[in-house]
N, C-alpha and C positions, 0 to 999 in steps of 0.2 A: 350486083354486089350489095347495093344498099338494102334491097329486100331481104337478102340473105342475112345481113346484119340484124335486121328486125327479127327475123326468124330465130336466129341464135340467141338474141337477147330474150325473147319470149321463152325459149327452151331453158335458159339459165334462170330466169326469174319466176317462171310459172310452171315449169316441169313439162314432161313429154305429152301428157294428155291435152293440155291447152295448146301446146306447140303443134300437135298433130291436127287439132281442130282448126287452128289458124292456117296451117299448110293446105288443108283440103279446101277451105274457103278461098284462100288466095289463088290457088291454081284453078279453082272452079269459076273464078270471076272472069268477066270480059274486059278487054282493054289491056293497056300496058301493065306489066308487073315491075314496079320500081319502088324506090324507098318511100315516096309519097303515098302511093296506093297501099303499100304495106302498113304504113303508120295509120292511115285512115281506117283501114280494116281493123287494125288492133284497137284503135279508139272506139270503133263501133262495137267491138267485143267487150268493152269496158276495161281495157288495159290502159295503163298510164303511159301515154305517148312520150312525155318528157323523160321518164325513167327509162323507157325503151331506147330513146335516142342516146341518152348518156351511157347506158350499158353497151349499146351497139357500137358506139364510137370508142370505147375503151380498148386498150391494147390486147387484153386476152381474146376478145372477139376477133380483132384483126389478125391475131396469130392463128386462130382456128381457121379463118378464111384462107390465109396464106397456105396453111398445111393442106387444106382441101383442094385448093387450086394446084398445088404441086402434085398431089396424088392423081387428080384428074388428068393433068398433063402427062404424067408418067404412064398412065394407062391409055393415052391417046384419045381421051374423051374431049370432044370439042362441042358437044351439044348438051343442053339442059332440057330434060333430065337425061342422064345416062345410067346404065345399070351394069353391074358385073355379077354374073351368075354362072356357077360351074366353070369358071375360067374363060367365059365368053363375054365380050363387051357388047352392049346393046346401046347404040346411040339414038337418043330420042325415045319417045314413048310409042311402042308398037300397037297399043290398044289393049283393052282389058281381056279380050278373048285370047289374043296371042300370049299375053303375059300369063294368063291362067294355064294355057297349054305348056308353056315353058316351065313353069313351077311344077306342074303335074309330072312332066317328063323327068325333071331333076329329082323329084321325090321317088319316082319309079325306078330310074336307071342311072341316076347321078350324071346325066347328060342333058343338054338342052333339047336334043331330039333323040328319042330312043330308036334303035334299029328295028 
């Protein structure tokens, strides 16, 4: 949750391009993903850690996290990451090849697996 606060604060303060760059670096790193590691990475990227902490701890970010948790719960998602594509929930990351096949199928026949 603390790492998610940092991510949402970066999105709010720096926009989607920087947030996506942060996201890729954070999830590509080794070790635990928590608030401290997220703030350290943000600092290494030249972002203002204090401002991110203040923004991440503000009520609007907490509200967003609460809404995201409610949505995930209502979909039965209990793993991070989880995906919803063409009405099918995918718990966890199945790998790039599988995700590419799923996306290609949805584009081709609007189903996760084409007949």
